C-alpha positions in Angstrom: -23.5 -2.8 -29.2 -22.2 0.6 -27.7 -20.2 1.4 -24.8 -20.6 4.7 -22.7 -17.6 5.7 -20.6 -18.6 8.2 -17.9 -16.0 10.8 -16.7 -17.3 13.2 -14.1 -14.8 15.6 -13.2 -14.1 18.5 -10.7 -10.9 20.5 -11.7 -9.3 17.4 -13.1 -6.7 19.5 -15.0 -3.7 17.6 -16.3 -5.0 14.4 -14.9 -8.3 14.7 -17.1 -6.2 15.2 -20.3 -4.2 12.0 -19.7 -7.3 10.0 -18.8 -9.1 11.2 -21.9 -6.1 10.4 -24.1 -6.2 6.7 -23.0 -9.8 6.5 -23.9 -10.2 8.3 -27.1 -6.8 7.1 -28.1 -8.3 3.6 -28.6 -9.4 2.9 -32.3 -12.8 1.8 -31.3 -15.8 3.6 -32.9 -18.9 2.1 -31.0 -18.4 3.9 -27.8 -19.0 7.5 -26.4 -17.2 9.3 -23.8 -19.4 11.5 -21.5 -17.5 14.2 -19.7 -19.4 16.0 -17.0 -17.7 19.2 -16.1 -18.7 20.1 -12.5 -18.3 23.9 -12.8 -14.6 23.4 -13.2 -12.4 26.5 -12.7 -9.0 25.1 -13.9 -8.0 24.3 -17.5 -10.7 21.7 -18.1 -12.5 23.8 -20.7 -9.3 24.4 -22.6 -8.4 20.7 -22.6 -11.9 19.7 -23.9 -11.9 22.5 -26.6 -8.7 21.1 -27.9 -10.3 17.6 -28.7 -12.0 17.1 -32.0 -13.6 13.7 -31.7 -17.3 12.9 -32.4 -17.1 10.2 -29.6 -16.7 12.9 -27.0 -19.8 14.6 -25.4 -19.4 17.3 -22.9 -22.0 18.4 -20.4 -21.1 21.4 -18.2 -22.8 22.4 -14.7 -22.4 26.1 -13.9 -22.6 25.7 -10.2 -20.9 23.0 -8.4 -23.0 19.9 -7.3 -22.1 16.9 -5.2 -20.0 14.1 -6.6 -23.1 11.8 -6.6 -25.2 14.3 -8.5 -22.4 14.7 -11.1 -22.1 11.0 -11.4 -26.0 10.8 -12.0 -25.9 13.6 -14.7 -23.3 11.8 -16.5 -25.1 8.6 -16.4 -28.4 10.2 -17.5 -26.7 11.7 -20.4 -25.3 8.4 -21.8 -26.9 6.0 -24.2 -24.6 2.9 -24.5 -25.5 -0.7 -23.9 -22.7 -0.9 -21.3 -21.6 1.7 -18.9 -18.0 2.2 -17.5 -17.4 4.9 -14.7 -13.9 6.4 -14.7 -12.3 9.0 -12.5 -10.2 11.8 -14.0 -7.0 10.3 -12.6 -7.8 6.7 -13.9 -7.0 5.3 -17.3 -7.8 2.5 -19.7 -5.2 0.2 -21.1 -5.0 -0.3 -24.8 -7.4 -2.8 -26.3 -10.0 -2.4 -23.5 -13.0 -2.4 -25.8 -11.9 -5.2 -28.1 -11.2 -7.5 -25.2 -14.6 -6.6 -23.5 -16.3 -7.4 -26.8 -14.8 -10.8 -26.7 -15.7 -11.5 -23.0 -19.2 -10.4 -23.4 -19.8 -12.5 -26.5 -18.2 -15.5 -24.7 -20.6 -15.3 -21.8 -23.7 -14.2 -23.7 -23.7 -10.5 -22.7 -24.0 -10.7 -18.9 -25.3 -7.9 -16.7 -21.9 -7.0 -15.2 -18.2 -7.9 -15.8 -15.5 -7.4 -13.3 -11.8 -7.2 -14.3 -8.6 -6.4 -12.6 -5.9 -3.8 -13.4 -3.0 -2.0 -11.9 -2.7 1.0 -9.5 -0.8 4.1 -10.2 0.2 6.1 -7.3 1.1 9.7 -8.2 3.9 11.4 -6.4 1.6 14.1 -5.1 -0.7 11.7 -3.3 1.3 11.7 -0.1 3.2 14.6 1.5 7.0 14.2 1.1 6.8 11.5 -1.5 8.9 12.5 -4.6 8.3 9.3 -6.5 5.6 7.7 -8.6 4.7 4.0 -7.7 2.4 1.3 -9.0 0.9 -1.8 -7.8 0.5 -5.1 -9.6 -2.2 -6.1 -9.4 -4.7 -3.4 -8.3 -6.7 -5.9 -6.3 -5.9 -9.3 -4.7 -8.9 -11.4 -5.3 -9.2 -14.6 -3.2 -8.8 -17.9 -4.8 -12.4 -18.5 -5.1 -12.5 -15.8 -7.8 -11.7 -17.8 -11.0 -12.6 -16.7 -14.5 -16.3 -17.2 -15.3 -19.7 -16.5 -13.8 -20.1 -15.4 -10.1 -23.2 -17.3 -8.6 -26.0 -15.3 -7.1 -25.1 -17.1 -3.8 -21.5 -16.0 -4.0 -22.6 -12.4 -4.7 -25.0 -12.3 -1.9 -22.2 -13.6 0.4 -19.9 -10.8 -0.8 -22.7 -8.3 0.2 -23.2 -10.0 3.6 -19.5 -9.8 4.3 -19.6 -6.1 3.7 -21.7 -5.9 6.8 -18.8 -7.5 8.7 -16.5 -4.8 7.1 -14.9 -7.7 5.1 -14.4 -6.4 1.4 -13.9 -9.2 -1.1 -14.3 -7.2 -4.3 -13.2 -3.5 -5.3 -15.7 -1.0 -4.3 -14.3 1.4 -7.1 -16.5 1.3 -10.1 -13.6 1.3 -12.6 -13.2 -2.5 -12.6 -16.9 -3.0 -13.1 -18.5 -2.9 -16.5 -22.3 -2.4 -16.0 -25.1 -3.2 -18.6 -27.9 -0.5 -19.0 -30.4 -3.2 -18.4 -28.9 -4.1 -15.0 -29.3 -0.4 -13.9 -33.0 -1.0 -14.5 -33.0 -3.6 -11.8 -32.4 -0.9 -9.2 -35.3 1.3 -8.1 -34.5 4.9 -7.8 -31.2 6.4 -8.4 -28.3 3.9 -9.0 -25.8 6.4 -7.4 -26.4 7.5 -3.8 -24.3 9.3 -1.3 -22.0 9.3 0.6 -19.9 7.2 -1.9 -22.1 6.7 -4.9 -20.1 3.7 -6.3 -20.3 1.7 -3.1 -24.0 1.8 -2.9 -24.4 1.1 -6.6 -22.1 -2.0 -6.7 -23.7 -3.7 -3.7 -27.2 -3.0 -5.0 -26.1 -4.6 -8.3 -24.5 -7.6 -6.7 -27.8 -8.4 -5.1 -30.0 -7.7 -8.1 -28.0 -8.6 -11.2 -29.0 -11.8 -13.1 -25.6 -12.7 -14.2 -22.1 -11.6 -13.4 -18.8 -12.5 -14.9 -15.3 -12.2 -13.4 -12.0 -12.1 -15.5 -8.6 -11.8 -13.8 -7.3 -9.9 -16.8 -5.7 -6.4 -16.2 -7.6 -4.1 -18.3 -7.5 -0.7 -16.3 -5.2 1.5 -14.2 -6.7 3.0 -11.1 -5.1 6.2 -10.2 -4.4 7.4 -6.8 -3.7 11.0 -6.8 -4.3 14.3 -5.0 -7.9 13.9 -6.3 -8.4 10.5 -4.6 -10.0 10.6 -1.1 -6.9 8.5 0.3 -5.0 11.7 -0.3 -7.2 13.8 2.0 -7.2 10.9 4.7 -3.4 10.5 4.8 -2.5 14.3 4.6 -4.8 15.3 7.3 -7.4 17.0 5.1 -10.4 14.9 5.7 -12.9 17.9 6.1 -11.6 19.1 2.8 -12.3 15.8 1.3 -15.7 15.7 2.8 -16.6 19.0 1.4 -15.2 18.0 -2.0 -17.5 14.9 -2.0 -20.4 16.7 -0.3 -20.8 14.0 2.4 -21.9 14.1 6.1 -20.8 10.9 7.9 -22.0 11.5 11.5 -23.8 8.7 13.3 -24.0 7.5 17.0 -20.9 5.6 17.9 -18.8 7.1 15.2 -15.0 6.7 15.7 -12.2 8.9 14.4 -10.3 7.6 11.5 -10.8 7.3 7.9 -14.1 8.5 6.5 -14.1 5.6 4.1 -15.0 3.4 7.1 -17.5 5.7 8.7 -19.1 6.3 5.4 -19.3 2.5 4.9 -21.4 2.4 8.1 -23.8 4.8 6.5 -24.2 3.3 3.1 -24.6 -0.3 4.8 -27.5 1.2 6.8 -28.8 2.7 3.6 -28.6 -0.5 1.8 -30.3 -2.3 4.6 -33.2 0.2 4.7 -33.8 -0.1 0.9 -33.5 -3.8 0.9 -35.0 -5.0 4.1 -36.5 -8.1 2.8 -33.3 -9.4 1.1 -31.1 -8.4 4.0 -33.4 -9.6 6.8 -31.2 -10.9 9.7 -28.1 -9.2 8.3 -26.7 -6.6 10.8 -23.8 -4.3 10.8 -20.8 -5.7 12.8 -19.5 -3.1 15.1 -16.2 -5.1 15.9 -15.5 -5.1 12.1 -15.9 -1.4 12.0 -13.7 -0.9 15.1 -10.9 -3.1 13.7 -10.9 -1.2 10.5 -10.8 2.2 12.1 -8.0 1.3 14.6 -5.9 0.0 11.6 -6.5 3.3 9.9 -5.1 5.1 13.0 -1.9 3.2 12.3 -1.8 4.4 8.5 -2.5 7.8 9.5 0.2 7.8 12.0 2.7 6.3 9.5 1.7 9.0 7.0 2.2 11.7 9.5 -1.5 12.7 9.7 -1.7 11.7 13.3 0.5 12.1 16.4 1.0 9.8 19.3 -1.2 12.0 21.5 -4.0 11.4 18.8 -3.6 7.8 19.0 -3.9 7.8 23.0 -7.0 10.1 22.6 -8.6 7.8 20.1 -7.9 4.6 22.0 -9.4 6.3 25.0 -12.7 6.7 23.0 -13.2 2.9 22.7 -15.8 1.4 24.9 -15.4 -1.8 26.9 -17.5 -3.5 24.2 -15.4 -2.1 21.5 -12.3 -3.5 23.4 -13.8 -6.8 23.6 -14.5 -6.7 19.8 -11.0 -5.6 19.2 -9.5 -8.4 21.3 -11.6 -10.9 19.2 -9.3 -10.1 16.3 -7.1 -12.9 17.4 -9.5 -15.1 15.8 -9.6 -13.2 12.6 -7.2 -14.3 9.8 -7.3 -10.9 8.0 -6.3 -9.1 11.2 -3.3 -11.4 11.6 -2.3 -10.7 7.9 -2.6 -6.9 8.7 -0.5 -7.2 11.8 2.3 -9.2 10.0 2.2 -6.6 7.2 2.6 -3.8 9.9 5.5 -5.4 11.5 7.2 -6.0 8.2 6.8 -2.4 7.1 7.4 -0.6 10.4 10.7 0.7 9.3 9.6 1.2 5.6 8.4 4.4 3.9 4.8 5.4 4.2 3.9 4.8 0.7 4.6 1.1 1.0 2.9 0.9 4.4 -0.3 2.5 3.0 -0.3 0.7 -0.3 1.5 -2.6 0.2 3.6 -3.9 -2.6 4.0 -0.6 -4.2 7.0 -0.4 -6.6 8.8 2.8 -7.5 8.7 4.1 -10.9 12.0 5.8 -11.9 11.4 7.2 -15.3 7.6 7.5 -15.6 6.1 10.8 -15.1 2.3 10.3 -15.5 -0.5 7.6 -15.7 -0.5 7.8 -19.5 3.1 7.0 -19.8 2.6 4.1 -17.2 -0.3 2.7 -19.3 1.9 2.5 -22.4 4.8 1.3 -20.6 2.9 -1.6 -18.8 1.1 -2.5 -21.9 4.3 -3.0 -23.8 5.9 -5.4 -21.2 6.1 -8.9 -22.5 5.1 -10.3 -19.2 1.6 -9.1 -19.6 0.8 -11.2 -22.7 -1.1 -13.5 -20.2 -2.8 -10.8 -18.1 -3.7 -12.6 -15.0 -3.5 -11.8 -11.1 -0.5 -12.7 -9.2 
């Protein structure tokens, strides 16, 4: 059995070097690292040229392509039985492959495995933030997620909840190890715009024959100036859209984070591709409105929106939107977010946007963090909180 780690990069620079070090630094031979250089103009080629490791395979594109196309090129260049997608600001924790070997054998080599991890928030992610932070865990799964197989009914329920803008599983690809045979269940390209991982994950949730969840923390998901959240909370969304090569315009679109507006688009794409499976499942407009309004607050806290912007945006809500917003009083998640907002109203922007973020005083990069967090005695039993 062989793993393929896909690492598409666009000017990843120093982040890329640290990411690669945590992958190739693992003494595991039956794996390949596919780096897809998307016409990088920084020091990427120097970083790659300095590495002499037969597990590394580099493909270079001379003219920039969209994020989705770069991902697909990396996937098409791979040959492993299991596929892991990484960003150039992410990293693997030591022992990832050996532990995945054990999990795969225990559950008779499922189509997909989802794990947990940590978040590392780089100091450059938010304007005026001089410190690095981390979150433990990366994602708070609900109590229904226990170690073992996720039933097809549960997985389809997760997808249906997406149409209500209720996200019960990370949309990032890093926590999800995908078998090559599962890729074959999806007609056409696995990765599709605007956010290639979001479409792929939901298509796989509906079509995979078996899926395993483990609460173990095996990865670190990086948040950096390369992350889309950086563009959202630093008032650079147009730059971020150009970087991703996306266009999110649709009737009824509201200002706010493109993550929510693009979700509206890929949900429609999912619906159009799988009409029979998703018959009767429709996009819930109030869910979209609630998430955008909450994003307005986060943008305001980050300094990316002014009070006059909020007044303008609230004025764009239709009477129907207001009714949907008021219905939030019956929504548990909305109350949890409201309580969190009130608790953090005087706190710094980092802890408001990334709740439970913990400052790191002596850690300067994600590689150092991965080594530090792995050495902590407390993670001998790596479970979610």
